[in-house]
TIMI-908550 format. One record per residue (C-alpha): z, y, x; residue number from 0. Coordinates in steps of 0.001 Angstrom, whole numbers, plus 524288, in hexadecimal, padded with zeros to 5 digits. Example, Ala and Ser with C-alpha at 12.3 -4.5 7.8 and 13.67 -1.06 7.14 Angstrom:
BEGIN
PT     z     y     x resi
PT 81E78 7EE6C 8300C    0
PT 81BE4 7FBDC 83566    1
This chain:
BEGIN
PT     z     y     x resi
PT 7ED84 1FC80 1D78F    0
PT 7EA83 1F119 1E069    1
PT 7ED72 1E331 1DD03    2
PT 7EAAD 1D5F8 1E2AC    3
PT 7E867 1C96D 1DB40    4
PT 7F3E4 1C2D5 1E1D3    5
PT 8019C 1C491 1DCCB    6
PT 8063C 1C735 1EA96    7
PT 80084 1D4E3 1EBCE    8
PT 8000E 1E035 1E27D    9
PT 7FE7D 1EEB5 1E48D   10
PT 804C6 1F820 1DB1D   11
PT 8008D 2063D 1DB55   12
PT 80BD6 20DD0 1D559   13
PT 802F7 219D4 1D516   14
PT 7FB49 21460 1C98D   15
PT 806C1 21452 1C02A   16
PT 8053A 21D34 1B467   17
PT 813B0 21C5C 1B12A   18
PT 81D5F 2262E 1B652   19
PT 825D5 21B33 1BBBD   20
PT 81FAC 20EEE 1C12B   21
PT 82778 2049E 1C86A   22
PT 81E52 1FAE5 1CF0F   23
PT 822F9 1ECF6 1CD63   24
PT 81FD4 1E281 1D72D   25
PT 8241F 1D45A 1D827   26
PT 823E8 1D27C 1E6C5   27
PT 82424 1DA87 1F304   28
PT 81F98 1E86C 1F1E9   29
PT 819D9 1F1AB 1FBEE   30
PT 81B17 1FFD3 1F7C4   31
PT 8117B 209E7 1FCED   32
PT 81253 2187E 1FAC2   33
PT 8052F 21E48 1FE7F   34
PT 7FC55 22999 1FB7A   35
PT 7EFEA 222DD 20040   36
PT 7EC12 21725 1F7EA   37
PT 7E34B 211ED 202C3   38
PT 7EFB4 20EEF 20A71   39
PT 7F512 20791 1FEBB   40
PT 7E851 2000A 1FDBF   41
PT 7E94C 1FC4B 20C0A   42
PT 7F743 1F77D 20A11   43
PT 7F331 1EFEB 1FDE2   44
PT 7E860 1E912 20587   45
PT 7F1ED 1E50C 21030   46
PT 7FB93 1DFD5 20622   47
PT 7F0AB 1D870 1FF7F   48
PT 7ED98 1D1DA 20C6D   49
PT 7FBCB 1CD5F 20D65   50
PT 7FBBD 1C9CF 1FEED   51
PT 809C1 1CE0B 1FD57   52
PT 81170 1D8E6 1F6DA   53
PT 80E9C 1E3E3 1ED82   54
PT 80A6C 1F1B0 1F104   55
PT 80F92 1FCEF 1E8D1   56
PT 809F2 20A55 1EBFB   57
PT 80F19 217EC 1E905   58
PT 80951 22557 1EB9E   59
PT 81628 22C19 1EF12   60
PT 82383 227C3 1F3BC   61
PT 8296C 22E57 1E7B7   62
PT 821C7 224DB 1DF18   63
PT 827F7 21976 1E65A   64
PT 8356B 21F8F 1E48F   65
PT 83372 220A1 1D5DD   66
PT 82C07 213ED 1D399   67
PT 83033 20A08 1DDB9   68
PT 82B22 1FC14 1DC46   69
PT 8343A 1F1BB 1D6E6   70
PT 82FC0 1E6FB 1E025   71
PT 83527 1E3EF 1ED98   72
PT 82FF2 1EE25 1F71C   73
PT 82C22 1E838 20442   74
PT 8260E 1F457 20A86   75
PT 8247E 202CE 207AC   76
PT 818EB 20A54 20D2C   77
PT 818CC 21937 20CE8   78
PT 80B19 21E46 20F95   79
PT 80C49 22C50 20B01   80
PT 80BF3 23964 211E5   81
PT 81A03 23D46 20F4D   82
PT 82162 24759 2174E   83
PT 82B2E 2413B 220C3   84
PT 836B5 24679 218CF   85
PT 83174 24026 20C66   86
PT 82E91 23395 213D6   87
PT 83C91 23334 218F5   88
PT 84210 234E7 20B3A   89
PT 838E1 22A78 205C7   90
PT 83C7B 220C0 21071   91
PT 84AFC 222DD 20DB9   92
PT 848F6 2202B 1FF4A   93
PT 84096 2141E 201E4   94
PT 84AB8 20ED7 20B65   95
PT 85520 2108A 200F3   96
PT 84CBD 20AB7 1F606   97
PT 84787 1FF19 1FDEF   98
PT 850DB 1FCEA 2095A   99
PT 84B0B 1F44A 213E4  100
PT 83D3C 1F593 20EA1  101
PT 83381 1F8E3 21960  102
PT 82CAD 20602 217F6  103
PT 81FFB 209FD 21E78  104
PT 81B28 217FF 21F3B  105
PT 80CA5 21A6F 2216E  106
PT 8093E 22796 22749  107
PT 80034 22EDE 23036  108
PT 80039 22D41 23EE4  109
PT 806F9 238AC 24560  110
PT 80FB2 23B86 239BD  111
PT 81C05 23AA0 241F2  112
PT 82546 240A7 237E6  113
PT 8215B 236C3 22D8B  114
PT 821EC 22BA1 2373C  115
PT 82F91 22FA4 23B9A  116
PT 8342A 230CC 22D77  117
PT 82EBE 2233A 22A9D  118
PT 834DA 21CE4 23685  119
PT 841FD 223A5 23473  120
PT 84194 21EC4 22667  121
PT 83FBD 210DC 22B57  122
PT 8315B 20FAA 227D3  123
PT 825DE 20A5C 22F68  124
PT 81B94 214D8 23201  125
PT 80D16 2115A 231EA  126
PT 8024B 21B0A 234F8  127
PT 7F5C0 21C81 22D3C  128
PT 7EC92 215D5 22CB1  129
PT 7F48E 20966 22BB9  130
PT 7EC99 1FDBE 23055  131
PT 7EB42 1F1F3 22783  132
PT 7F1FA 1E989 231CC  133
PT 7FDCD 1F294 231B5  134
PT 7FF43 1F14B 222E8  135
PT 7FDA8 1E28C 22396  136
PT 807C6 1E153 22E74  137
PT 8115F 1EA12 22716  138
PT 81006 1E257 21A6C  139
PT 810C5 1D531 22135  140
PT 81D31 1D979 2282E  141
PT 823C0 1DF43 21C2A  142
PT 81FE4 1D47E 212B5  143
PT 82364 1CA16 21CBA  144
PT 830D5 1D02F 21EB7  145
PT 8334E 1D081 21020  146
PT 82F5C 1C245 20EAC  147
PT 8389C 1BE42 219B8  148
PT 843C4 1C59E 21318  149
PT 8409E 1BEFE 2061F  150
PT 84107 1B1A8 20C8D  151
PT 84E5B 1B47A 212A5  152
PT 853F7 1B93C 205C3  153
PT 84E5E 1AE13 1FD9A  154
PT 8588F 1A440 1F8CF  155
PT 8578F 1971B 1FF68  156
């Protein structure tokens, strides 16, 4: 599990739980990442640390997210697994129902047209591996900036 000394950023690895049910709790914004390769999660954690904002919660499989979703406010969902397009379509439908309006990004291989089409038809952004650090930073800055603008509009005056 990664953690920073600031209260602004924390990374929760839901894979490390020994309990059969584990519901990650976060106080602020949460970025959820489902990934099979922990090096991708490390790269995302480094980019979030640079922005000093949010919390990263990682899962190994989409089913783990379905059973143990975080209780905090989810600002972004990243799917970086090698799921079949039919499974990806089903997962995107569930995520859209569970977190309506939450941006979803799918990370896949270049040339994987079926997965890319499933992602785009499900309303997700599709990034190809390897994702450059600048791409992650731009994505997080955009998503976290959008959430902060929404919060300011909804705040009582």
